[in-house]
C-alpha positions in Angstrom: 180.3 145.3 121.1 177.6 143.0 122.6 175.8 140.7 120.2 172.2 141.4 119.1 169.9 139.2 121.2 166.4 138.5 119.7 165.2 138.2 123.3 166.6 141.6 124.3 167.3 143.6 121.3 167.6 146.9 123.1 169.9 145.5 125.7 167.5 146.4 128.5 169.0 143.8 130.8 171.9 146.3 131.2 169.4 148.6 133.1 169.0 146.0 135.8 171.0 145.4 138.9 172.1 142.0 140.0 169.4 142.1 142.6 166.8 143.0 139.9 167.8 140.0 137.8 167.7 137.7 140.8 164.1 138.7 141.6 163.1 138.3 138.0 164.7 134.9 137.7 163.2 133.6 140.9 159.7 134.6 139.8 160.3 133.2 136.3 161.6 130.0 137.6 158.6 129.6 140.0 156.2 130.3 137.1 157.9 127.8 134.8 157.7 125.1 137.4 154.3 125.7 139.0 152.2 127.4 136.4 153.2 126.8 132.8 152.9 122.9 132.9 149.2 123.3 134.0 147.9 126.7 132.9 146.2 125.5 129.6 144.2 122.9 131.5 143.3 125.3 134.2 142.1 127.9 131.6 140.2 125.3 129.6 138.5 124.0 132.7 137.9 127.6 134.1 139.4 126.9 137.4 142.5 127.7 139.5 142.9 124.6 141.7 145.1 124.8 144.7 144.9 128.6 144.9 145.8 128.7 148.6 148.9 126.5 148.0 150.0 128.8 145.2 149.4 131.8 147.4 151.6 130.3 150.1 154.3 129.6 147.6 154.2 133.1 146.2 154.5 134.3 149.8 157.5 132.1 150.3 159.4 133.8 147.4 158.4 137.3 148.6 155.9 138.1 145.7 153.0 139.2 147.9 153.0 142.9 148.8 156.6 142.8 147.7 157.0 146.5 147.3 155.7 147.2 150.8 157.9 147.5 153.9 157.5 145.8 157.2 155.0 143.2 158.4 156.8 140.4 156.6 156.8 142.3 153.3 159.9 142.1 151.0 160.5 145.8 150.7 161.5 145.4 147.0 161.9 148.3 144.6 159.1 149.3 142.2 161.2 148.0 139.3 161.6 144.6 141.0 157.9 144.4 141.6 157.3 145.3 138.0 159.7 142.6 136.8 157.7 140.1 139.0 154.5 141.2 137.4 155.9 140.7 133.9 157.1 137.2 134.6 153.8 136.2 136.3 151.7 137.5 133.4 154.0 135.9 130.9 152.6 132.7 132.5 149.0 134.0 132.8 147.1 137.2 133.5 145.1 135.3 136.1 148.2 134.6 138.2 149.4 138.2 138.0 145.9 139.4 139.0 146.0 137.1 142.1 149.3 138.8 143.1 148.2 142.4 142.2 144.9 142.2 144.0 146.6 140.7 147.1 149.5 143.1 147.2 148.7 146.3 145.3 145.1 146.6 146.4 144.1 144.7 149.5 147.5 144.8 151.3 148.4 148.2 150.1 145.1 149.7 151.3 145.6 148.3 154.8 149.4 149.3 154.8 148.7 152.8 153.5 145.4 153.6 155.3 144.9 151.1 158.1 145.6 151.3 161.8 148.6 149.7 163.4 146.2 147.1 164.8 144.8 146.4 161.4 148.3 146.1 159.9 149.4 143.6 162.6 146.2 141.6 162.3 146.2 141.1 158.5 149.5 142.0 156.7 151.9 139.3 158.1 149.5 136.5 157.1 148.8 138.1 153.8 152.6 138.5 153.0 153.1 134.8 153.7 150.1 133.8 151.6 148.4 132.3 154.6 145.6 134.8 154.2 144.1 135.9 150.8 142.7 139.3 150.4 140.3 141.0 147.9 139.3 144.5 147.1 135.7 145.6 146.6 135.1 148.8 144.7 133.3 148.0 141.4 129.6 147.4 141.7 127.0 145.8 139.3 125.8 149.2 138.1 128.9 151.3 138.9 132.2 150.8 137.2 134.1 153.9 136.0 132.2 156.2 138.3 133.0 154.9 141.8 131.7 158.1 143.3 128.2 156.8 142.5 128.6 153.5 144.5 125.5 152.3 146.3 127.1 150.2 149.0 126.5 152.0 152.3 127.8 151.8 155.8 125.8 153.4 158.6 126.8 153.8 162.3 124.7 151.8 164.8 126.0 152.7 168.2 129.8 151.9 168.3 129.3 149.5 165.3 129.1 149.9 161.5 126.4 148.1 159.4 127.5 147.4 155.9 125.1 146.7 153.0 125.6 146.5 149.3 127.1 144.5 146.5 130.5 144.5 144.6 131.1 142.9 141.3 134.1 141.3 139.4 136.1 140.8 142.5 139.3 138.8 142.1 140.0 136.4 145.0 136.6 137.2 146.4 135.4 133.7 147.3 138.7 132.5 148.6 139.6 135.7 150.7 139.9 135.9 154.4 139.6 139.7 154.4 137.8 142.0 151.9 138.7 145.7 151.7 135.3 147.2 150.9 134.7 150.8 150.0 131.3 152.2 150.9 129.3 155.4 151.1 128.9 156.8 154.7 127.6 160.0 156.2 131.2 161.1 156.4 132.0 160.4 152.8 133.5 157.2 151.1 135.3 155.0 153.6 137.2 151.7 153.5 136.5 148.8 155.7 138.6 145.6 156.4 135.8 143.0 156.5 136.5 139.5 157.7 134.8 137.3 155.2 133.4 135.0 157.9 131.2 137.9 159.1 127.5 137.2 159.4 125.7 138.5 156.3 128.8 138.4 154.0 128.9 136.0 151.0 131.0 135.8 147.9 129.4 133.7 145.1 131.9 132.9 142.4 131.2 134.2 138.8 131.3 131.5 136.2 130.9 131.4 132.4 133.9 133.8 131.8 135.7 133.8 128.4 138.6 135.8 129.9 140.7 135.3 133.0 139.4 131.8 133.2 142.3 130.6 135.5 141.3 133.1 138.1 138.8 133.3 140.9 136.3 136.1 140.3 133.4 136.7 142.6 130.5 138.9 143.6 130.6 140.3 147.2 127.2 140.5 148.9 126.9 142.4 152.2 123.6 142.0 153.8 123.7 144.2 157.0 127.2 143.0 157.9 127.8 144.3 161.4 131.4 145.4 161.9 133.1 146.9 165.1 134.2 150.4 165.0 137.9 149.4 164.4 137.0 147.8 161.0 137.1 151.2 159.3 140.5 152.2 157.7 141.2 155.4 159.6 143.8 156.9 157.3 141.6 158.1 154.5 138.1 159.5 153.7 136.9 160.0 150.1 137.8 158.6 146.7 141.5 159.4 147.0 141.8 156.2 149.0 140.6 153.6 146.4 142.0 155.6 143.6 145.4 155.7 145.3 145.3 151.9 145.5 144.2 151.6 141.8 147.2 153.6 140.8 149.5 151.2 142.6 147.8 148.2 140.8 147.8 149.9 137.4 151.6 150.3 137.7 151.9 146.5 137.9 149.7 146.1 134.8 152.1 148.2 132.8 154.7 145.6 133.3 152.4 142.6 133.4 150.9 143.3 130.0 154.3 143.2 128.5 154.7 139.7 130.0 151.7 138.4 128.0 153.0 140.2 124.9 156.4 138.7 125.3 155.1 135.2 125.6 153.0 135.6 122.6 155.8 137.1 120.5 158.3 134.4 121.5 155.7 131.8 120.6 155.3 133.4 117.2 159.0 133.7 116.7 159.8 130.1 117.6 156.9 128.9 115.3 158.2 131.1 112.4 161.6 129.5 112.6 160.3 126.0 112.3 157.0 126.0 110.5 157.6 125.4 106.7 155.5 126.5 103.8 156.5 126.7 100.1 159.7 124.9 101.0 161.1 127.1 103.7 160.4 128.3 107.2 157.7 131.0 107.2 160.1 133.3 109.1 162.1 133.6 105.8 159.2 135.4 104.1 159.1 139.2 104.1 155.6 139.6 105.4 156.3 137.3 108.4 159.5 139.2 109.2 157.6 142.5 109.0 155.2 141.2 111.6 157.9 140.0 113.8 159.8 143.3 113.5 156.7 145.3 114.4 155.9 143.1 117.3 159.4 143.4 118.7 159.4 147.2 118.3 156.2 147.5 120.4 157.2 144.9 123.0 160.5 146.3 123.8 159.3 149.9 123.7 156.7 149.0 126.2 159.2 147.3 128.4 161.4 150.4 128.2 158.4 152.6 129.2 157.7 150.3 132.1 161.4 150.6 133.3 161.2 154.4 133.0 158.0 154.6 135.0 159.4 152.1 137.6 162.5 154.3 138.2 160.2 157.3 138.6 158.1 155.4 141.2 161.3 154.5 143.0 162.3 158.1 143.0 158.9 159.2 144.3 158.2 161.3 141.1 155.7 159.1 139.3 152.4 160.9 138.6 149.0 159.3 138.1 148.8 160.7 134.6 152.1 158.9 133.7 150.6 155.6 135.1 147.6 156.2 132.8 150.1 156.8 129.9 151.7 153.4 130.6 148.6 151.4 131.2 146.8 152.8 128.1 149.9 152.2 125.8 151.1 148.9 127.0 147.8 146.9 127.3 146.6 148.3 124.0 149.9 147.3 122.3 150.0 143.9 124.1 146.6 143.0 122.6 147.8 144.0 119.1 151.0 141.9 119.6 148.8 138.9 120.5 146.6 139.3 117.5 149.6 139.6 115.2 151.2 136.6 116.8 148.0 134.7 116.2 148.2 135.3 112.4 151.8 134.0 112.4 150.6 130.8 114.0 147.6 130.6 111.6 145.0 128.1 112.7 147.4 126.8 115.4 147.1 130.2 117.1 143.6 129.4 118.4 144.8 126.1 120.0 145.6 126.0 123.8 148.8 124.1 122.8 150.1 127.6 122.3 149.7 130.5 124.7 148.6 133.3 122.2 144.8 133.1 122.3 144.8 132.6 126.0 146.8 135.7 126.5 144.7 137.6 123.9 141.5 136.9 125.7 142.9 137.6 129.2 144.1 141.0 128.0 140.6 141.9 127.0 139.9 141.9 130.8 143.1 143.7 131.6 142.2 146.4 129.1 139.0 147.1 131.0 139.9 146.7 134.7 141.8 149.3 136.7 140.4 151.9 134.3 139.1 151.5 130.8 140.8 152.8 127.7 138.3 155.7 127.7 139.1 156.7 131.3 142.8 156.8 130.7 142.3 158.7 127.5 140.4 161.3 129.4 143.0 161.5 132.2 145.5 162.2 129.6 143.2 164.5 127.7 142.6 166.6 130.9 146.4 166.7 131.6 147.2 167.8 128.1 144.5 170.5 127.7 143.6 171.5 131.2 139.9 170.9 130.4 137.9 168.3 132.3 135.8 166.1 129.8 134.7 163.5 132.5 131.3 165.3 133.0 
């Protein structure tokens, strides 16, 4: 019988192939070398220095658009992509967001809905990390109801003229290409917008208390003139951006468990060494109860992510099931962080430990790619057959 491992109490490693473990270990090693020694300083300073170098390094290990095929992409399985997201977010949610927006939103939109010319123009450089992409859907006054977006593109001869604003855009001010969704006379369309286009700007958003080690921007389009071939020809309507969001939400299901794992492991290590009343606090019943409850939710969440990943690889994963995973895992990850903070006591608020950083990051993760309420309503509709959105 295999021994009980505190790091893998359910024996979930046995679900992985040798290739799965190799992908996981490669990403974990990169994060340990390039992110963990610096992340507390980056977070405290509210910056992500050297983002272009980090992107190129992530491209070199195949982490950008890794579940896509062709155009320099790794063609990894959904489970392998999920494992990469878990390891990246165990370092920091901002790093995982960089990868998710690049691969699951910007690259996926071009790969799924773009022309062959657009794919050849953008995807190889994005897969290599030479080009960074962003995804413009959310607007200053439009979040959960993207059908009400005000950004508009109108035809002018053979060209398109794009005007509007997008908000809370990861990678925006460092992107070479922005996938922007806009109203048109034909319905909602996506555009691959070179960020050096006249009339395009991306001022960075400061004064954040979450995702501080991440580039977040506003996109401003002031009559940006685009050629006819800038529009993504493969989709019209909300099914385009919503399909991209489903792909990104899947990565969050895994990634949130990375933040939870880092916080749990920090609390477990602390409980073994911190002494009060003459013995390590891990020897007290209340602390053990907290550790047991955190371990339960953490590994249940990872098991859920595995299950959904296998369904995605089999082509049977439904959007409602993605909502199930995102709603559960992010919510439980936040609770694990909060419980871990109580184990660490006052030290839990220090950046010498990762717990508070992960907790504040997860507040953003809870909201983006669909709020708690939206995923509850998705599941409510699926369960009852009744639409409560309107």
